[in-house]
N, C-alpha and C positions, 0 to 999 in steps of 0.2 A: 504494500500500500504506500501511499504518499507520506513522506515525512513532513513534520510540522515545524515551523519556525519558533523561536523562543517567545515571541510576542503572543502566539496563540496557545502556548503551553498551559496557561491557567484558565483559559476560557471554559473548559469543561467543569472546572471547580465552581465557577459562577453558575453554570447551568445546574449542576447538582444542588447547589445551595437554594436556588429559586424553586426547583422542583420539589425537593423534600419539604421546604418551609411551607409552600402553598398547599401541597397535598395534605400535610398533617393538620394545617389549619382547617381546610375544607372537611377533612375526615372528622375532625373534632366537632365542627359545627353540625355535621349530619348526625353524629352520635348523640349530641345533646338536644337537638331540636326535632329529630324525626325518629322516634323510637317505634319500630314496626309492631303491630298487633297481630293477632292470629289471622285476620282477614286479608292482610297484605300478601303480595306474592313472596316477599322476603321470607316469611315464615310458612305460609300455607303450602308452598311448593315442596317443603320437606315433610309434610304431613300425609302425602299420598302413600297408602299402604295396600296390602292385599286382603283387607277384611271384606271387600266386596268381590273378590276374585282377582286373578292375575291381571295386572295393568302396567303400563309403562311407568318408569321412574318410581316404582313402588318399593324397591328393595330397602332403601335407607329409611323410609317411613315405617316399614314393617319392623325393622330392627329397633327403631325408636319406640314403636308401639309395644313390642315385646319387653324392652327394657323398662318401660313405664309400668307394665303389668307386674313386673317383678318388684320394682320399688318406685313408687310415684315420685316424679321430679318435675320441675318447671321446664317443659319442653321448649317453650318460646325463648326463654333465657339461654337454654343450652344451645339452640340453633344460632342465636346471635353471638355466642362465644366461639363458635367453630372457626370463623375467619381469623381470630387471634391465635389459633393453633396452626392452621394449614397455610395461611399467608406467609408467616415467617419460614415455614418449612419449604414452601415453594421458592421463596427468595434464597434460602440457603442452598437449595439444589441448583438454582441458576448460577449463583456465585461459585459453587463447586465446579460446575461444568465449565464456566469461563476460566477459572483458575487452571484446571487441568489442560484445557486447550490453549491457554495463554491468549485468549481473546480479550481485548480491552473492554471493560465492563460498562462503559458509558451508555451503551444502548439499553441496558437494563433499566436505566432511570428515565426512559422516554416512553411515549405512548405504546411502543412495540411490546413492552413487558409490564408496565405499571397499570395498564387499564384493568387488569384482572386481579393483580396481587393486592392492590390497595383500594380500588374504587368498586369495581363490580363484585368483588368478593364479599361485600357487605350484604348483598342481596341475592346472589346466585351461588351455584356450586362450581364455578369455573376453576377455582383454586384446587379443589379436590380432584376434578377431572384432569388437570394438568399434572398433578402429582402422580396420579395413576397412569397417565400416558408415559411419564418418565419410567416407571417401573415395568410397564408393558414392553417398552423398547429395551430396557435392560435385560429382562428375562429372555427375550428373543435373541439378543446379541450374545448372551451367555450360552444359549443353546446352540447357536451357529458355531460358536468357538469350541465348546467342549462336548456337545452332543449328549448332555446328561438329561435323563428323564425328569428329574426334579425341576429343571429349568423349563422344560416343555409344559409340564403340569402347571407351574407357576404362570406361564404365559396364558394358557387356556383359562385358568381361574381368574386372573386379573382382567383378561379381555372380556369374558362373559360378564363379570361383575361391572366393568365399565359400561357396557351396553345397557345393563339393567338399571344402572344409576342414572345415565344420561344418554338416551338413544342417539342424539346427533353426534356423539363422540365417534361414531363409526366413520364419519367423514373426516375426522381429525387424525385418528391414530392408524388406520388400516390401509387406505388406498396405496400410499407409497411403500408401506411395509410389504404388501403383497406383490408389488412390482419388483422389489428387491429379491423376494423369495422365489419368484418365477414359478417353476414347475412344482416346487414344494408347497406353494400357496394353495393349490387345489385341495390338498388333504388338511393342511393347517387351518384353512379358513372355514372348514365345515362347522365346528362348534359355534363360531362367531356368526355365521350365516343363519344357523338355526335360532340363535338368540335374537338376531335382528328380525327374523320372520315372526317370532313370538311377540316381540315388543311392538313392531309396527302394525301387527294385526290385532293388538289388544290395547287400543288407544282409549277405551273406556267410553262411558256415556253419562248423561245427566243423572240417571238412577244410581249408577255406581258412585258418582261424585257425592250424592246425598248420603249414601250409606257410609262412605269413608268419613265424611265430615261428622256424622252422628257417632261414629266409633270413638271420636276424641272428646265427646261431651263430658265424660268424667274429669278429664284433664282441664277443660275449660271451666268447669264448676269449681274445681279445687284451686286453680291458679287463674282467676279471671283477669283479663286485660284486653280490651276494656270490659266493662260489665256486660255489654250486649254483644253476643256472638251468634245472633239468630240467622245471619246470612251464611253464605258459603265462601270460604277463602278463594281468592282469585286463582291460586295455583291448582287447587282441587277442582274448581269450576271449569278450568281449561280442559279437563278430561272429556267434557262433552262437546268440544270443538272439533271440527274437521280441519283439513289443511287450509281451506279457503277462509274459515273463521280465524285460524291462527295468523294467516298472512294479513287479513284485514285488521286484526288487533294490533299487530306490530306496525303496520303502515299508518294506522290512525295515531298510535302513540308517538311514532317517530316524526311524522310529517304533517298530518292534518291539524290545523289549528295553530300552527306556529306563526306568530306575528313577525313579519319581516322587519329586521333591524340589523345593525352592524354585528351584534353578538349572536344573532339567531339564523343567519343565512347558512343553509346546509352546504358543507364543503367536502363532498364525497371524493371528488377528483383530487383535491389537494391532500386529503387524508391518505388516499391510496398511493399517490406519487411521493408524498412526504415519508410515508412508512417505508417504501422501497428504498428511498434515499438514505434514511436513518439506518436501515439494516445493512446495506451493502457498503456504506461509507463510514461505519461506526469507528473504524480505526483512524479516520482523519482527525477526529476530536479527542485523541487519546491523551490520557495522563498515564505515565508509567507506573501503574499500580503494581505490576510484576513484570519480570523480564519477558520479552517476546521470544517465541521459538525461531529457529533459523527459517529463512524464507522458503516457501514452498516452491517446487519446480513449476515453471510456467508452461502453458500450452499455447499454440498459435491461435491468437484471438485478436489480431490486429484490426483496427478500424479502417474505414475506407480511405482515410488520409495517411495510412501507415503509421498510426500513433502507437501508444504503449500497448504491450501485451498484458493480458490479465492473468492472474494466478489461477491455477486449477481450483484452489480452495474457494476463491471468490466466485468463480463461475459455478461451482457446485452449490454455494450458498444461494445464488440467484436462481438456479434451476429448482432447488428444493422449495424455496419460498414461493415461486410462481406455481409450482405443482400443488402445494398446499392450498393456495388461494383458489385454484381451479377446482380441486377436490371439495373445498368447503363452499362452493357457490350456492348449493341449496340452503346453507345457513345464512348466506349474505342476501338471499332473495326471498324464497317462499317460506322457509321455516322460521326466519328471524330477520329483523331489521336492526338488531343491536350491533351497530358497527364497532363501537369501542370494545365490546366483549369479543367479538369474532376476530378482530385484528390481533388482539392479544393472544387468543388461542392459536391463531395461524403462526404468529412469529415465535412464540415460545416453543411450540411443537417443532418448528423448523430447527431451532437450536438443539433441542433434545435429539432430533433425528440425526443431525450432523455429528453430534457427540458420539452416539453409539454406532452410526453407520457413516463413516467419513466419506465413503465413495458413493453415497446415495445419489448425488447429482449426476454421476456418470451413467446411472441406470436410466436416465431420462434425457438422452442426447438431443431429442428433437426440440426441447425447450431452449437449447443453446442458441438456436436461431433467433430467439427473442432476447436471451440474456446477453449475447455478445454485442449487439448494437447498443443496448442500454448501458452496459459497462464501458463500451468504447466512447459513448457520449460523455460520461463522467470523466474519462481520461483525456478527452480532447480539450476541455475547458478547465483551466486551472482554478478559476474562481469557484467552480462547483466543489472543489476539494478543500475549500477554506474552512477552518474550524469555526470561524465566526458565522458562516452560513449554516453550518451544522447546528450551532447553538440557536440561531434564529428559527430554523425549522422546528427544532425540538420545543421551543417556547411557544410557537404559534400553531402547531398542528393540533387539531381537536383531540380530546381524550374523554369522549362521552361514556356514560355508564350504560344506558339502555335506550338512547334516542339517536336521532340523526346527528352526525358530526357537525358542530357549529363552532364558530370562533369563540363564543362564550365559554366553551368547554376546554379551551386551550389554557396552558399555564399563564400566558399573558392575559387572556380573557378573564381568568379567575382573579388575577391580580387587579385588573381594572374594576371587576365587580366588587372586590373587597374594599377598594379605595373609594368607591362612589356610593 
C-alpha cells in the first residue's frame, strides 16, 4: 500500500478520538432516554419460541423460555444486557484477527465495523451472528487443515444453530464458503440446506404469534414494564408477515415519511462507495499500532495508463467484499432495508473470511474484472490515497442503525446534532 507522510501520521488518532467520543455519547443518550419495553422489536424479537410449534428464529427464545421455567428472571433486562457481553467479544475477535494478520486496525473504528458492534447491537442480534460466523469459519478451516471429525461436527452444529437463530445469516456465512469447498460442498451443505428449508417454510402466522406472546404472560405479570402488555410485540407480530409485508415494513421505516433536509437526505450511493473506499484503502490512514508483515507478492493488475500494480492481498480483499455484497443482496433489498446493519455484516464477515481463508479471493476470479479497474482508479490519483481524505470519508459516511443512510447518521452529522 501507499506510505504516508509525517504530517498525516496522526490524522487517524483524531479520527479515532471523534468516533469513540461521539459514539459513546450517543450510546449513553439512547440508554438513558429510550429504554425498550416488551412490545418493542428490541426485546420482542428475542421472545419468539417454539411453544406454538417450530418457527423461524425460535431457538434463542425457547432457550430463554426454558431457563425462565427453571428459575424466573427478568427476561427484558437480560436481553438488554446481552450487547454488553457479545459486543466486547466481537471487538476482541476483530482486534485479534487484525493483530494476527498485521492489518492496520483503523477501519474497525469506521462504519464498516462499528455499525453493529456499538449501535445496532442494542436492538438486534447482529453481534451474536457475527461471533458465530467467526466460529463457523474457524471450524471449517480446522477441518480442511486436519480432517478431524470433531471439527466437522462443530461446523455442522454451529451452522445449523446459526440458521435457526437468524435465517438471513445463510446469505452471510455460506455462499463463498461453498464456492471454496467446491465438490465437497454438495455433501457438507446438506444439513444446512435442510435447516434452511425448515426455517423458510415455517415462517409462522398470526395465530402462532398470539400463542407465543401468551406463553410469556407469567413473565410479564411478574416483571411488568410497562404495566400494559395487552398488545403483541413487534418482533413476534412479524411472524404473521409474508415477504411483501416485510419489505413494505422496512421500506416504510427507512424511506417513507422522511422530511427532506440536509441531515435526512438518503445517501445510499455515497455509503456504498465510501464503504468500499474505507475497506480497500484502510492502510492509507495507518498508525503503526504493530509492525507490518513483509509485502505480499504482486500480480499483474496494471491500469490502462500503466500505473501501479496491486497486491494479491488487496485484490483478494476487493473480490471477497464484492462477492459478499452480491450474496447479501436479498438482505439489502427484499428482506431488509437496514443499510447500516447489513454493511457491517458484509464487511466484518469479509475480514473473518480472509483471516481463515486467505486465498478466498482467488476462488472468484471473475470479480477481478471489477476489482482491478476500481483498485487501479485509486492508484492513479494520489489525492485518493490521502489520509486526510480517508478521515473525511470516515467522518461523513452515514452509520445508521435501522433506517436509510442519511448525513445525520454520520459522525459529523451526530456532532452537528449534539451542538445544535
